[in-house]
C-alpha atoms as a printed R data frame, in Angstrom:
    type eleno elety resid chain resno      x      y       z
1   ATOM     1    CA   MET     A     1  4.924 38.486 -17.527
2   ATOM     2    CA   CYS     A     2  8.188 39.634 -16.039
3   ATOM     3    CA   PHE     A     3  8.870 40.141 -12.379
4   ATOM     4    CA   ASN     A     4  8.615 43.986 -11.524
5   ATOM     5    CA   GLU     A     5  7.775 44.390  -7.965
6   ATOM     6    CA   LYS     A     6  8.084 47.549  -5.793
7   ATOM     7    CA   MET     A     7  9.904 46.945  -2.648
8   ATOM     8    CA   ASP     A     8  8.961 48.093   0.898
9   ATOM     9    CA   THR     A     9 12.221 49.558   2.038
10  ATOM    10    CA   LEU     A    10 10.972 50.293   5.571
11  ATOM    11    CA   GLY     A    11 10.301 46.600   5.861
12  ATOM    12    CA   ILE     A    12 13.724 45.675   4.590
13  ATOM    13    CA   ILE     A    13 15.546 47.954   6.823
14  ATOM    14    CA   SER     A    14 13.877 46.732   9.904
15  ATOM    15    CA   LYS     A    15 15.193 43.229   9.340
16  ATOM    16    CA   PRO     A    16 18.899 42.123   9.769
17  ATOM    17    CA   PHE     A    17 20.732 40.819   6.823
18  ATOM    18    CA   SER     A    18 23.948 41.609   4.778
19  ATOM    19    CA   LEU     A    19 24.822 45.170   4.091
20  ATOM    20    CA   VAL     A    20 25.113 44.466   0.481
21  ATOM    21    CA   LEU     A    21 21.557 43.229   0.246
22  ATOM    22    CA   LEU     A    22 20.385 46.285   2.097
23  ATOM    23    CA   ILE     A    23 21.978 48.437  -0.574
24  ATOM    24    CA   VAL     A    24 20.602 46.423  -3.395
25  ATOM    25    CA   PHE     A    25 17.005 46.293  -2.110
26  ATOM    26    CA   SER     A    26 16.928 49.826  -0.921
27  ATOM    27    CA   LEU     A    27 16.627 50.962  -4.612
28  ATOM    28    CA   HIS     A    28 12.815 50.946  -4.291
29  ATOM    29    CA   VAL     A    29 12.331 48.856  -7.440
30  ATOM    30    CA   VAL     A    30 13.555 45.462  -8.387
31  ATOM    31    CA   PRO     A    31 14.496 45.642 -12.215
32  ATOM    32    CA   SER     A    32 12.123 43.893 -14.554
33  ATOM    33    CA   LEU     A    33 13.178 40.166 -14.956
34  ATOM    34    CA   CYS     A    34 12.151 37.927 -17.749
35  ATOM    35    CA   PHE     A    35 14.238 34.957 -16.711
36  ATOM    36    CA   THR     A    36 15.590 33.722 -13.471
37  ATOM    37    CA   SER     A    37 17.131 30.283 -12.901
38  ATOM    38    CA   PHE     A    38 18.585 28.209 -10.102
39  ATOM    39    CA   VAL     A    39 21.141 25.668 -11.371
40  ATOM    40    CA   PHE     A    40 22.147 22.525  -9.487
41  ATOM    41    CA   GLY     A    41 24.278 19.716 -10.593
42  ATOM    42    CA   ASP     A    42 27.615 18.569 -11.622
43  ATOM    43    CA   SER     A    43 30.697 19.533 -14.035
44  ATOM    44    CA   LEU     A    44 28.164 19.637 -16.954
45  ATOM    45    CA   VAL     A    45 26.750 22.826 -15.595
46  ATOM    46    CA   ASP     A    46 29.269 23.991 -12.895
47  ATOM    47    CA   ALA     A    47 29.896 27.823 -13.677
48  ATOM    48    CA   GLY     A    48 32.994 28.178 -11.386
49  ATOM    49    CA   ASN     A    49 32.127 26.837  -7.861
50  ATOM    50    CA   ASN     A    50 34.952 24.481  -7.943
51  ATOM    51    CA   ASP     A    51 37.235 27.233  -8.420
52  ATOM    52    CA   TYR     A    52 36.624 28.136  -4.718
53  ATOM    53    CA   LEU     A    53 37.315 24.644  -3.474
54  ATOM    54    CA   PHE     A    54 40.308 22.619  -2.643
55  ATOM    55    CA   THR     A    55 39.757 19.914  -5.304
56  ATOM    56    CA   LEU     A    56 41.324 17.871  -7.900
57  ATOM    57    CA   SER     A    57 38.250 18.667 -10.178
58  ATOM    58    CA   LYS     A    58 38.928 22.011 -11.695
59  ATOM    59    CA   ALA     A    59 38.497 23.799 -15.023
60  ATOM    60    CA   ASP     A    60 40.431 26.951 -14.010
61  ATOM    61    CA   SER     A    61 43.284 26.907 -16.520
62  ATOM    62    CA   PRO     A    62 43.423 27.163 -20.378
63  ATOM    63    CA   PRO     A    63 42.302 26.164 -22.694
64  ATOM    64    CA   TYR     A    64 39.039 25.647 -20.743
65  ATOM    65    CA   GLY     A    65 36.799 28.603 -21.696
66  ATOM    66    CA   ILE     A    66 38.791 29.380 -24.900
67  ATOM    67    CA   ASP     A    67 35.407 30.049 -26.604
68  ATOM    68    CA   PHE     A    68 33.534 31.703 -23.663
69  ATOM    69    CA   LYS     A    69 33.052 35.219 -25.113
70  ATOM    70    CA   PRO     A    70 32.076 37.001 -21.729
71  ATOM    71    CA   SER     A    71 35.433 36.267 -20.353
72  ATOM    72    CA   GLY     A    72 37.437 36.835 -23.407
73  ATOM    73    CA   GLY     A    73 38.378 33.236 -23.766
74  ATOM    74    CA   GLN     A    74 39.841 32.941 -20.357
75  ATOM    75    CA   PRO     A    75 38.778 30.214 -17.919
76  ATOM    76    CA   THR     A    76 35.662 30.564 -15.788
77  ATOM    77    CA   GLY     A    77 35.613 27.250 -14.071
78  ATOM    78    CA   ARG     A    78 33.201 25.887 -16.776
79  ATOM    79    CA   PHE     A    79 34.310 22.328 -18.005
80  ATOM    80    CA   THR     A    80 34.040 22.831 -21.698
81  ATOM    81    CA   ASN     A    81 35.463 25.320 -24.376
82  ATOM    82    CA   GLY     A    82 32.557 27.619 -24.120
83  ATOM    83    CA   ARG     A    83 28.980 27.788 -22.649
84  ATOM    84    CA   THR     A    84 27.292 24.948 -20.785
85  ATOM    85    CA   ILE     A    85 23.755 23.712 -21.520
86  ATOM    86    CA   ALA     A    86 22.417 25.786 -18.707
87  ATOM    87    CA   ASP     A    87 24.225 28.909 -20.127
88  ATOM    88    CA   ILE     A    88 22.663 28.351 -23.615
89  ATOM    89    CA   ILE     A    89 19.155 27.587 -22.359
90  ATOM    90    CA   GLY     A    90 19.159 30.740 -20.011
91  ATOM    91    CA   GLN     A    91 20.238 32.919 -22.939
92  ATOM    92    CA   ALA     A    92 17.474 31.423 -25.211
93  ATOM    93    CA   LEU     A    93 14.917 32.361 -22.551
94  ATOM    94    CA   GLY     A    94 15.916 36.008 -22.235
95  ATOM    95    CA   ALA     A    95 18.555 35.888 -19.559
96  ATOM    96    CA   LYS     A    96 20.671 39.080 -19.645
97  ATOM    97    CA   SER     A    97 23.499 37.533 -17.672
98  ATOM    98    CA   PHE     A    98 24.494 34.047 -16.381
99  ATOM    99    CA   PRO     A    99 23.563 33.082 -12.816
100 ATOM   100    CA   PRO     A   100 26.752 33.520 -10.699
101 ATOM   101    CA   PRO     A   101 28.468 30.544  -8.878
102 ATOM   102    CA   TYR     A   102 27.376 30.307  -5.416
103 ATOM   103    CA   LEU     A   103 30.835 30.174  -3.999
104 ATOM   104    CA   ALA     A   104 32.202 33.122  -5.863
105 ATOM   105    CA   PRO     A   105 32.782 36.435  -3.879
106 ATOM   106    CA   ASN     A   106 30.120 39.177  -4.067
107 ATOM   107    CA   THR     A   107 27.278 37.302  -5.487
108 ATOM   108    CA   GLN     A   108 25.003 37.008  -2.750
109 ATOM   109    CA   ALA     A   109 23.356 40.260  -3.295
110 ATOM   110    CA   GLU     A   110 22.536 39.287  -6.897
111 ATOM   111    CA   VAL     A   111 20.579 36.064  -6.163
112 ATOM   112    CA   ILE     A   112 17.158 37.488  -6.507
113 ATOM   113    CA   LEU     A   113 18.081 39.430  -9.701
114 ATOM   114    CA   ARG     A   114 19.945 36.632 -11.563
115 ATOM   115    CA   GLY     A   115 19.449 33.331  -9.719
116 ATOM   116    CA   MET     A   116 22.328 31.322  -8.764
117 ATOM   117    CA   ASN     A   117 24.324 28.338  -9.836
118 ATOM   118    CA   TYR     A   118 25.164 25.919  -7.155
119 ATOM   119    CA   ALA     A   119 26.646 23.154  -9.435
120 ATOM   120    CA   SER     A   120 29.873 21.403  -8.625
121 ATOM   121    CA   GLY     A   121 32.246 19.376 -10.559
122 ATOM   122    CA   ALA     A   122 32.766 15.707  -9.433
123 ATOM   123    CA   SER     A   123 29.467 15.930  -7.207
124 ATOM   124    CA   GLY     A   124 26.717 13.673  -7.445
125 ATOM   125    CA   ILE     A   125 23.227 12.816  -6.017
126 ATOM   126    CA   MET     A   126 24.906 10.826  -3.262
127 ATOM   127    CA   ASP     A   127 27.185 12.547  -0.722
128 ATOM   128    CA   GLU     A   128 30.034 10.041  -1.051
129 ATOM   129    CA   THR     A   129 30.141 10.401  -4.873
130 ATOM   130    CA   GLY     A   130 33.363 11.972  -6.039
131 ATOM   131    CA   PHE     A   131 35.333 11.560  -2.861
132 ATOM   132    CA   PHE     A   132 38.455 10.801  -4.686
133 ATOM   133    CA   PHE     A   133 38.669 14.471  -5.882
134 ATOM   134    CA   ILE     A   134 38.301 15.643  -2.346
135 ATOM   135    CA   GLY     A   135 36.386 18.939  -2.597
136 ATOM   136    CA   ARG     A   136 33.015 19.011  -4.124
137 ATOM   137    CA   ILE     A   137 29.422 20.126  -3.415
138 ATOM   138    CA   PRO     A   138 26.873 17.174  -3.256
139 ATOM   139    CA   LEU     A   139 23.394 17.884  -4.444
140 ATOM   140    CA   GLY     A   140 22.115 17.774  -0.804
141 ATOM   141    CA   GLU     A   141 24.404 20.590   0.246
142 ATOM   142    CA   GLN     A   142 23.598 22.448  -3.033
143 ATOM   143    CA   VAL     A   143 20.024 22.590  -1.942
144 ATOM   144    CA   ASN     A   144 21.092 23.735   1.505
145 ATOM   145    CA   TYR     A   145 22.861 26.590  -0.199
146 ATOM   146    CA   PHE     A   146 19.651 27.449  -1.865
147 ATOM   147    CA   GLU     A   147 17.689 27.380   1.391
148 ATOM   148    CA   GLN     A   148 20.132 29.976   2.754
149 ATOM   149    CA   ASN     A   149 19.679 32.169  -0.173
150 ATOM   150    CA   ARG     A   150 15.879 31.806   0.044
151 ATOM   151    CA   ASN     A   151 16.230 33.116   3.684
152 ATOM   152    CA   PHE     A   152 17.748 36.314   2.234
153 ATOM   153    CA   MET     A   153 14.981 36.658  -0.085
154 ATOM   154    CA   VAL     A   154 12.489 36.500   2.568
155 ATOM   155    CA   ASN     A   155 14.302 39.064   4.607
156 ATOM   156    CA   ALA     A   156 14.478 41.292   1.590
157 ATOM   157    CA   MET     A   157 10.753 40.690   0.154
158 ATOM   158    CA   GLY     A   158  8.943 38.877   2.685
159 ATOM   159    CA   GLU     A   159  7.419 35.285   2.551
160 ATOM   160    CA   ASN     A   160  4.527 35.936   0.060
161 ATOM   161    CA   ARG     A   161  6.580 37.883  -2.420
162 ATOM   162    CA   THR     A   162  9.466 35.365  -2.318
163 ATOM   163    CA   LYS     A   163  6.923 32.545  -3.151
164 ATOM   164    CA   GLU     A   164  5.630 34.599  -6.084
165 ATOM   165    CA   PHE     A   165  9.039 35.165  -7.266
166 ATOM   166    CA   LEU     A   166 10.263 31.711  -7.099
167 ATOM   167    CA   LYS     A   167  7.223 30.016  -8.650
168 ATOM   168    CA   LYS     A   168  8.126 31.636 -11.900
169 ATOM   169    CA   ALA     A   169 11.842 30.658 -11.750
170 ATOM   170    CA   ILE     A   170 13.341 27.636 -13.527
171 ATOM   171    CA   PHE     A   171 15.021 25.047 -11.252
172 ATOM   172    CA   SER     A   172 17.209 22.823 -13.106
173 ATOM   173    CA   LEU     A   173 19.075 19.598 -11.833
174 ATOM   174    CA   THR     A   174 21.670 17.956 -14.086
175 ATOM   175    CA   SER     A   175 23.219 15.326 -11.627
176 ATOM   176    CA   GLY     A   176 23.735 11.560 -11.589
177 ATOM   177    CA   SER     A   177 26.437 10.998 -14.176
178 ATOM   178    CA   ASN     A   178 29.238 10.932 -11.501
179 ATOM   179    CA   ASP     A   179 27.278  8.475  -9.199
180 ATOM   180    CA   ILE     A   180 27.136  6.064 -12.183
181 ATOM   181    CA   LEU     A   181 30.681  6.660 -13.224
182 ATOM   182    CA   ASN     A   182 31.845  6.024  -9.734
183 ATOM   183    CA   TYR     A   183 29.899  2.922  -9.739
184 ATOM   184    CA   VAL     A   184 30.986  1.397 -12.978
185 ATOM   185    CA   GLN     A   185 34.670  2.226 -12.966
186 ATOM   186    CA   PRO     A   186 37.182 -0.221 -11.299
187 ATOM   187    CA   SER     A   187 37.426  0.105  -7.484
188 ATOM   188    CA   ILE     A   188 40.515  1.698  -6.179
189 ATOM   189    CA   PRO     A   189 42.620 -0.750  -4.109
190 ATOM   190    CA   PHE     A   190 42.378 -0.449  -0.446
191 ATOM   191    CA   LEU     A   191 39.682  2.227  -0.892
192 ATOM   192    CA   GLY     A   192 37.066  0.356  -2.553
193 ATOM   193    CA   HIS     A   193 34.250 -1.652  -1.196
194 ATOM   194    CA   ASP     A   194 31.960 -4.306  -2.477
195 ATOM   195    CA   LYS     A   195 29.426 -2.894  -4.737
196 ATOM   196    CA   VAL     A   196 25.708 -3.341  -4.069
197 ATOM   197    CA   PHE     A   197 23.581 -5.002  -6.969
198 ATOM   198    CA   PRO     A   198 22.770 -2.533  -9.844
199 ATOM   199    CA   THR     A   199 19.094 -2.184  -9.037
200 ATOM   200    CA   THR     A   200 19.817 -1.533  -5.187
201 ATOM   201    CA   PHE     A   201 22.434  1.153  -6.351
202 ATOM   202    CA   LEU     A   202 19.830  2.771  -8.834
203 ATOM   203    CA   ASP     A   203 17.131  2.724  -5.959
204 ATOM   204    CA   PHE     A   204 19.633  4.660  -3.696
205 ATOM   205    CA   MET     A   205 20.091  7.242  -6.356
206 ATOM   206    CA   ILE     A   206 16.326  7.570  -6.955
207 ATOM   207    CA   SER     A   207 15.602  7.699  -3.236
208 ATOM   208    CA   ASN     A   208 18.217 10.458  -2.517
209 ATOM   209    CA   LEU     A   209 17.054 12.520  -5.497
210 ATOM   210    CA   THR     A   210 13.528 12.208  -4.393
211 ATOM   211    CA   ILE     A   211 14.316 13.714  -0.956
212 ATOM   212    CA   GLN     A   212 16.111 16.716  -2.627
213 ATOM   213    CA   LEU     A   213 13.339 17.383  -5.207
214 ATOM   214    CA   LYS     A   214 10.610 17.330  -2.365
215 ATOM   215    CA   ARG     A   215 12.830 19.733  -0.456
216 ATOM   216    CA   LEU     A   216 13.054 22.202  -3.411
217 ATOM   217    CA   HIS     A   217  9.307 21.858  -3.795
218 ATOM   218    CA   GLU     A   218  8.783 22.652  -0.100
219 ATOM   219    CA   LEU     A   219 11.102 25.801  -0.479
220 ATOM   220    CA   GLY     A   220  9.026 27.089  -3.299
221 ATOM   221    CA   ALA     A   221 10.246 25.583  -6.632
222 ATOM   222    CA   ARG     A   222  7.337 25.012  -8.971
223 ATOM   223    CA   LYS     A   223  9.064 24.716 -12.404
224 ATOM   224    CA   LEU     A   224 11.694 22.075 -12.150
225 ATOM   225    CA   VAL     A   225 13.765 20.338 -15.044
226 ATOM   226    CA   VAL     A   226 15.629 17.233 -14.047
227 ATOM   227    CA   VAL     A   227 18.087 16.145 -16.862
228 ATOM   228    CA   GLY     A   228 18.636 12.450 -17.026
229 ATOM   229    CA   VAL     A   229 22.032 10.794 -17.316
230 ATOM   230    CA   GLY     A   230 23.492 10.679 -20.850
231 ATOM   231    CA   PRO     A   231 25.072  7.824 -22.620
232 ATOM   232    CA   LEU     A   232 28.381  7.596 -20.607
233 ATOM   233    CA   GLY     A   233 29.261  4.435 -22.301
234 ATOM   234    CA   CYS     A   234 30.265  6.659 -25.222
235 ATOM   235    CA   ILE     A   235 32.455  9.188 -23.561
236 ATOM   236    CA   PRO     A   236 36.169  8.755 -24.317
237 ATOM   237    CA   PHE     A   237 36.980  8.069 -20.548
238 ATOM   238    CA   VAL     A   238 34.638  5.112 -20.423
239 ATOM   239    CA   ARG     A   239 35.709  3.799 -23.765
240 ATOM   240    CA   ALA     A   240 39.491  4.103 -22.815
241 ATOM   241    CA   PHE     A   241 38.967  1.981 -19.453
242 ATOM   242    CA   LYS     A   242 36.633 -0.492 -21.101
243 ATOM   243    CA   LEU     A   243 39.350 -0.849 -23.944
244 ATOM   244    CA   LEU     A   244 36.763 -0.326 -26.683
245 ATOM   245    CA   PRO     A   245 37.500  0.262 -30.172
246 ATOM   246    CA   SER     A   246 36.768  3.401 -32.046
247 ATOM   247    CA   GLY     A   247 32.985  4.018 -32.705
248 ATOM   248    CA   LYS     A   248 32.060  1.563 -30.086
249 ATOM   249    CA   CYS     A   249 30.140  2.422 -26.799
250 ATOM   250    CA   SER     A   250 29.798  0.208 -23.517
251 ATOM   251    CA   GLY     A   251 26.533 -1.520 -23.786
252 ATOM   252    CA   GLU     A   252 26.799 -2.552 -20.161
253 ATOM   253    CA   VAL     A   253 27.145  1.117 -18.945
254 ATOM   254    CA   ASN     A   254 24.547  2.383 -21.226
255 ATOM   255    CA   ALA     A   255 21.958 -0.378 -20.237
256 ATOM   256    CA   LEU     A   256 22.576  0.698 -16.525
257 ATOM   257    CA   ILE     A   257 21.883  4.256 -17.374
258 ATOM   258    CA   GLN     A   258 18.764  3.507 -19.341
259 ATOM   259    CA   ARG     A   259 17.454  1.693 -16.296
260 ATOM   260    CA   TYR     A   260 18.073  4.736 -14.134
261 ATOM   261    CA   ASN     A   261 16.441  7.069 -16.560
262 ATOM   262    CA   GLU     A   262 13.414  4.878 -16.749
263 ATOM   263    CA   LYS     A   263 13.241  5.079 -12.883
264 ATOM   264    CA   LEU     A   264 13.802  8.758 -12.951
265 ATOM   265    CA   LYS     A   265 11.018  9.374 -15.521
266 ATOM   266    CA   GLU     A   266  8.624  7.243 -13.422
267 ATOM   267    CA   LEU     A   267  9.487  9.322 -10.304
268 ATOM   268    CA   LEU     A   268  8.947 12.582 -12.074
269 ATOM   269    CA   ASN     A   269  5.574 11.367 -13.288
270 ATOM   270    CA   ARG     A   270  4.516 10.361  -9.949
271 ATOM   271    CA   LEU     A   271  5.586 13.734  -8.427
272 ATOM   272    CA   ASN     A   272  3.597 15.366 -11.090
273 ATOM   273    CA   GLN     A   273  0.508 13.612  -9.947
274 ATOM   274    CA   GLU     A   274  1.190 14.114  -6.366
275 ATOM   275    CA   MET     A   275  2.094 17.943  -6.436
276 ATOM   276    CA   GLY     A   276 -0.817 18.830  -8.630
277 ATOM   277    CA   PRO     A   277 -1.169 21.445 -11.247
278 ATOM   278    CA   GLU     A   278  0.616 24.122  -9.327
279 ATOM   279    CA   ALA     A   279  4.078 22.515  -9.983
280 ATOM   280    CA   ILE     A   280  5.611 20.493 -12.909
281 ATOM   281    CA   PHE     A   281  8.623 18.345 -13.204
282 ATOM   282    CA   VAL     A   282 10.102 17.991 -16.474
283 ATOM   283    CA   PHE     A   283 12.210 15.069 -17.700
284 ATOM   284    CA   GLY     A   284 15.172 16.065 -19.919
285 ATOM   285    CA   ASN     A   285 16.093 13.184 -21.945
286 ATOM   286    CA   SER     A   286 19.642 13.862 -22.491
287 ATOM   287    CA   TYR     A   287 20.399 10.271 -23.274
288 ATOM   288    CA   HIS     A   288 18.160 10.123 -26.280
289 ATOM   289    CA   VAL     A   289 19.415 13.664 -27.550
290 ATOM   290    CA   PHE     A   290 23.124 12.730 -27.247
291 ATOM   291    CA   MET     A   291 22.922  9.231 -28.629
292 ATOM   292    CA   ASN     A   292 21.209 10.821 -31.796
293 ATOM   293    CA   ILE     A   293 24.217 13.161 -32.031
294 ATOM   294    CA   ILE     A   294 26.691 10.257 -31.836
295 ATOM   295    CA   ALA     A   295 24.858  8.091 -34.216
296 ATOM   296    CA   ASN     A   296 24.425 10.882 -36.799
297 ATOM   297    CA   TYR     A   297 27.309 13.115 -36.001
298 ATOM   298    CA   ARG     A   298 28.171 13.906 -39.540
299 ATOM   299    CA   GLN     A   299 24.666 15.211 -40.159
300 ATOM   300    CA   PHE     A   300 25.020 17.543 -37.282
301 ATOM   301    CA   GLY     A   301 28.284 19.026 -38.838
302 ATOM   302    CA   PHE     A   302 30.878 17.129 -36.748
303 ATOM   303    CA   GLU     A   303 33.772 15.314 -38.021
304 ATOM   304    CA   ASN     A   304 34.903 13.350 -34.835
305 ATOM   305    CA   ALA     A   305 32.328 11.765 -32.335
306 ATOM   306    CA   ASP     A   306 35.149  9.519 -30.669
307 ATOM   307    CA   GLU     A   307 38.027 11.575 -29.493
308 ATOM   308    CA   PRO     A   308 38.292 14.425 -27.254
309 ATOM   309    CA   CYS     A   309 39.202 17.806 -28.715
310 ATOM   310    CA   CYS     A   310 41.498 18.556 -25.889
311 ATOM   311    CA   GLY     A   311 43.541 16.052 -23.652
312 ATOM   312    CA   GLY     A   312 44.547 12.550 -24.324
313 ATOM   313    CA   TYR     A   313 42.369  9.622 -25.325
314 ATOM   314    CA   PHE     A   314 44.155  7.467 -22.790
315 ATOM   315    CA   PRO     A   315 45.127  8.294 -19.036
316 ATOM   316    CA   PRO     A   316 45.560 10.761 -17.545
317 ATOM   317    CA   PHE     A   317 43.115 12.430 -19.915
318 ATOM   318    CA   ILE     A   318 44.632 16.012 -18.859
319 ATOM   319    CA   CYS     A   319 43.522 18.989 -20.911
320 ATOM   320    CA   PHE     A   320 46.023 21.786 -20.312
321 ATOM   321    CA   LYS     A   321 47.850 24.427 -22.233
322 ATOM   322    CA   SER     A   322 51.594 24.745 -21.912
323 ATOM   323    CA   ARG     A   323 53.289 27.580 -20.326
324 ATOM   324    CA   ASP     A   324 55.658 27.714 -23.055
325 ATOM   325    CA   ALA     A   325 54.169 30.281 -25.633
326 ATOM   326    CA   ASN     A   326 55.827 28.540 -28.494
327 ATOM   327    CA   THR     A   327 53.962 25.284 -27.641
328 ATOM   328    CA   SER     A   328 50.410 24.713 -28.487
329 ATOM   329    CA   ALA     A   329 47.777 23.401 -26.179
330 ATOM   330    CA   SER     A   330 48.052 19.591 -25.208
331 ATOM   331    CA   ALA     A   331 46.461 17.837 -28.208
332 ATOM   332    CA   LEU     A   332 43.967 20.611 -28.902
333 ATOM   333    CA   CYS     A   333 42.120 20.078 -31.933
334 ATOM   334    CA   GLU     A   334 42.223 22.707 -34.768
335 ATOM   335    CA   ASP     A   335 38.384 23.198 -35.120
336 ATOM   336    CA   ARG     A   336 36.427 22.706 -31.913
337 ATOM   337    CA   SER     A   337 33.190 23.024 -33.715
338 ATOM   338    CA   LYS     A   338 33.851 19.685 -35.310
339 ATOM   339    CA   TYR     A   339 34.301 17.597 -32.239
340 ATOM   340    CA   VAL     A   340 31.427 16.279 -30.055
341 ATOM   341    CA   PHE     A   341 33.607 15.981 -27.056
342 ATOM   342    CA   TRP     A   342 35.780 18.739 -25.513
343 ATOM   343    CA   ASP     A   343 37.595 16.461 -23.175
344 ATOM   344    CA   ALA     A   344 37.377 12.977 -22.121
345 ATOM   345    CA   TYR     A   345 34.291 13.606 -19.966
346 ATOM   346    CA   HIS     A   346 32.354 16.777 -21.330
347 ATOM   347    CA   PRO     A   347 30.750 17.927 -24.692
348 ATOM   348    CA   THR     A   348 32.043 20.790 -26.686
349 ATOM   349    CA   GLU     A   349 29.975 23.949 -26.761
350 ATOM   350    CA   ALA     A   350 28.859 22.870 -30.351
351 ATOM   351    CA   ALA     A   351 27.367 19.748 -28.856
352 ATOM   352    CA   ASN     A   352 25.865 21.667 -26.040
353 ATOM   353    CA   LEU     A   353 24.028 23.973 -28.361
354 ATOM   354    CA   ILE     A   354 22.387 21.056 -30.055
355 ATOM   355    CA   ILE     A   355 21.437 19.397 -26.592
356 ATOM   356    CA   ALA     A   356 20.016 22.745 -25.265
357 ATOM   357    CA   LYS     A   357 17.942 23.394 -28.435
358 ATOM   358    CA   GLN     A   358 16.321 19.761 -28.133
359 ATOM   359    CA   LEU     A   359 15.556 20.342 -24.464
360 ATOM   360    CA   LEU     A   360 14.119 23.780 -25.151
361 ATOM   361    CA   TYR     A   361 11.938 23.043 -28.267
362 ATOM   362    CA   GLY     A   362 11.886 19.325 -28.738
363 ATOM   363    CA   ASP     A   363  9.117 16.879 -28.526
364 ATOM   364    CA   GLU     A   364  8.360 14.434 -25.808
365 ATOM   365    CA   SER     A   365 11.218 12.236 -27.004
366 ATOM   366    CA   SER     A   366 13.496 15.034 -25.662
367 ATOM   367    CA   SER     A   367 11.594 16.708 -22.848
368 ATOM   368    CA   SER     A   368  8.328 15.345 -21.267
369 ATOM   369    CA   PRO     A   369  5.681 16.052 -20.374
370 ATOM   370    CA   ILE     A   370  6.447 19.487 -21.942
371 ATOM   371    CA   ASN     A   371  9.744 21.093 -23.248
372 ATOM   372    CA   ILE     A   372 11.469 23.756 -21.319
373 ATOM   373    CA   HIS     A   373 10.350 26.576 -23.412
374 ATOM   374    CA   LYS     A   374  6.561 25.835 -22.792
375 ATOM   375    CA   LEU     A   375  7.501 25.258 -19.243
376 ATOM   376    CA   TYR     A   376  8.879 28.693 -18.837
377 ATOM   377    CA   SER     A   377  6.296 30.414 -21.164
378 ATOM   378    CA   ASP     A   378  3.255 28.850 -19.067
379 ATOM   379    CA   ASN     A   379  2.026 31.519 -16.517
380 ATOM   380    CA   SER     A   380  5.590 33.001 -16.461
């Protein structure tokens, strides 16, 4: 069932909030909605928030977005050549448009109609993650932003209608990769500090994530998808600083990630038991899905599962397009659909399509206890 609620305009006008929201919700009827999502996470799902930050982590220049049709191939702040996994899943579930980035101008009024994207490149579960990149929005701050948006909803619709609206929305969290990357890469001289034991570090991650998941539940989230960390030991950046030959992944890094994902799955199982039937937490096993792509890349239609399509294979890993019209983009591959990796860190849209499909429709090896399509369909 889609959301199609008449608005009490007198109640709206009597409460103070932004003029733009007043105009939107004075239209008597909220358009029928079949999919609303709130996206939290890092550069894997950032839709442009970092464009509005002072940060070294940006995707605001060509050839980023070269295959993103809504922008005509212009950069949107997405860290890939086309759509992110969150974009693809939203479209598959009937979204008419993409949730706008929270920090972009003039998007506050659309939060109820389209959801919102709070994700930020270089961010992590822990606040200190990504400090080297300067600006980023840690997961806790992203949840703070959602809480502010929820207050706008309550002003517009009232508490009960807000609860009804939010319980049908999909909340997705794709975070943790940068926390682990920061942990496994060599410390920066004079800035680094002694690393805690791996088990202690993973427990820190799980503890911080638990706090944010419970906060979202308290704020009304009832359908939550938490995507695990993928096989970072196989991304070009890690293979380069580990000096691994072609076709080899870092077993040490991937083993750490598998331990984290096991702890994450245990956490979500526990939350499912504690929160009862009215809420469900889905574990997205991106590690399993992506490792299958890398191991069988030719069967998926790829020709290269080692090198980035754009940017160098070695430092500084920069993906850019020369300002000289006669010069092609830096090391840009000829056929982006044949590469698993877009740059040294992120998948291509072609790889994102496969990952999204598995998370949407796959069995419990990809999404558990149910897949995302069933999560959305149940009582939607």
